[in-house]
C-alpha positions in Angstrom: -7.7 -21.5 -6.0 -6.7 -19.6 -3.0 -5.0 -16.3 -2.8 -1.8 -17.8 -1.5 -1.2 -20.7 -3.6 -1.5 -18.3 -6.5 0.7 -16.2 -4.9 3.1 -19.0 -3.8 2.9 -19.9 -7.7 3.7 -16.9 -9.7 7.2 -16.3 -10.4 6.9 -12.9 -10.4 9.6 -11.1 -8.4 8.7 -8.3 -5.7 11.5 -5.6 -6.3 10.0 -6.1 -9.6 6.4 -4.9 -8.1 8.3 -1.6 -6.4 9.1 -0.8 -9.4 5.5 -1.1 -10.5 4.5 0.9 -8.0 6.8 3.7 -8.7 5.9 3.9 -12.5 2.1 3.4 -11.8 2.2 6.3 -9.7 4.5 8.2 -12.5 1.7 7.2 -15.1 -0.5 9.8 -12.6 -2.9 6.7 -10.4 -2.5 8.0 -6.8 -0.3 6.9 -4.3 -3.0 4.3 -3.1 -3.9 3.0 -6.2 -0.3 2.7 -7.4 0.8 0.3 -4.9 -2.2 -2.2 -4.7 -1.7 -2.5 -8.4 1.8 -3.6 -8.0 0.9 -6.0 -6.0 -2.5 -7.6 -6.3 -1.7 -9.7 -9.5 1.2 -11.6 -7.2 -1.0 -11.8 -4.3 -4.3 -13.5 -6.7 -5.8 -10.2 -6.5 -7.2 -8.5 -10.0 -5.8 -5.1 -10.2 -8.8 -3.3 -11.2 -10.9 -5.1 -8.0 -7.3 -3.8 -6.5 -7.4 0.0 -7.3 -11.1 0.0 -7.0 -11.1 -1.2 -3.5 -8.6 1.6 -2.4 -9.7 4.7 -5.0 -11.0 6.7 -1.5 -8.0 6.2 0.6 -5.7 9.4 -1.7 -5.1 12.0 0.3 -5.0 10.2 3.9 -8.3 9.0 3.6 -10.0 10.6 1.0 -8.0 14.0 1.2 -8.3 14.1 4.8 -5.0 14.0 5.7 -5.2 11.1 7.6 -2.8 8.1 7.4 -1.0 8.2 4.3 -3.0 6.4 1.5 0.6 4.1 0.3 0.4 2.8 4.4 -3.3 2.1 4.1 -3.0 0.5 0.8 -0.4 -1.8 1.7 -2.3 -3.0 5.0 -5.5 -3.7 2.4 -3.0 -6.3 0.7 -1.7 -7.5 3.9 -5.4 -8.1 4.4 -6.0 -9.5 1.3 -3.1 -11.8 1.5 -2.6 -13.0 5.3 -6.1 -12.0 6.7 -8.8 -14.2 8.2 -10.3 -16.5 5.7 -13.5 -17.5 8.2 -14.7 -15.3 11.4 -13.1 -18.3 12.9 -9.7 -18.1 11.8 -8.1 -16.3 14.8 -4.8 -16.8 13.7 -5.5 -15.1 10.4 -6.5 -12.1 12.4 -3.3 -12.3 14.4 -1.3 -12.6 11.6 -2.8 -9.6 9.7 -2.9 -7.3 13.0 1.0 -7.9 13.7 1.5 -7.2 10.4 0.1 -4.3 9.8 1.9 -3.1 13.3 4.7 -4.1 12.1 3.9 -2.1 8.9 3.3 0.9 10.7 6.1 1.0 12.8 8.9 0.7 10.0 7.4 3.7 7.0 6.9 5.9 11.0 10.7 4.6 11.6 11.6 6.2 8.3 9.7 9.5 8.4 8.8 9.7 11.9 4.6 9.8 11.0 2.2 8.2 8.6 0.0 11.1 8.6 -0.4 12.4 4.8 -0.9 15.9 6.4 2.0 15.8 7.8 4.2 13.9 5.3 3.0 16.0 2.1 4.2 19.7 3.5 3.9 20.6 -0.1 0.4 21.3 -0.2 -3.1 20.4 1.5 -3.7 16.8 0.2 -7.4 18.1 0.8 -7.7 20.8 -2.0 -7.4 20.4 -5.6 -4.7 22.7 -5.6 -2.6 20.8 -3.0 -3.0 17.2 -4.3 -1.5 19.0 -7.5 1.7 20.9 -5.8 2.0 17.6 -3.8 2.1 15.4 -7.0 3.9 18.3 -8.5 6.3 18.2 -5.5 7.2 14.2 -6.5 6.9 14.0 -3.0 4.4 10.4 -3.8 6.1 8.6 -5.5 8.7 8.8 -2.6 6.5 7.2 -0.4 4.9 4.9 -2.8 8.7 3.3 -2.9 8.9 3.4 0.2 5.6 1.5 1.2 6.2 -1.3 -1.6 9.6 -1.5 0.3 8.3 -2.2 3.3 5.1 -4.7 1.9 8.3 -6.8 -0.2 9.7 -7.0 3.1 7.6 -8.1 5.0 6.5 -10.4 2.0 9.4 -12.0 1.7 9.9 -12.2 5.5 6.3 -14.1 6.2 7.4 -16.1 3.6 4.5 -15.6 1.4 
């Protein structure tokens, strides 16, 4: 079964995925793990596999403050679902690159940036203390929700 046929047969509402992403964040999963965990099942990927794939993306790529983990995790989910199935699949590659650009633009429109260090002003994402301060501020939940909303929009618009 391909990931695409799996999704079309699945009856889970994408709105529920948004709420699940936030719930994962509240339960202590990282921002990236929360987004991937919520959407993986409806996209035909095992939740644990998705978590493992994105586990190094939190804190802006391993705490470096680069691109927000919610953004990179959502892009990973777009790649899993829409990305090229073979090396020759030019249309799949073009599709996922276009959707990646659209995701980035929509996220930046909301916050003015996609960079973790600029988004998470409550602390340094590269330090344990900063990570704790960021989590305590509640900021990650806002970013998890936004990334999940944009991902759901793109999936709906592209008839996933």
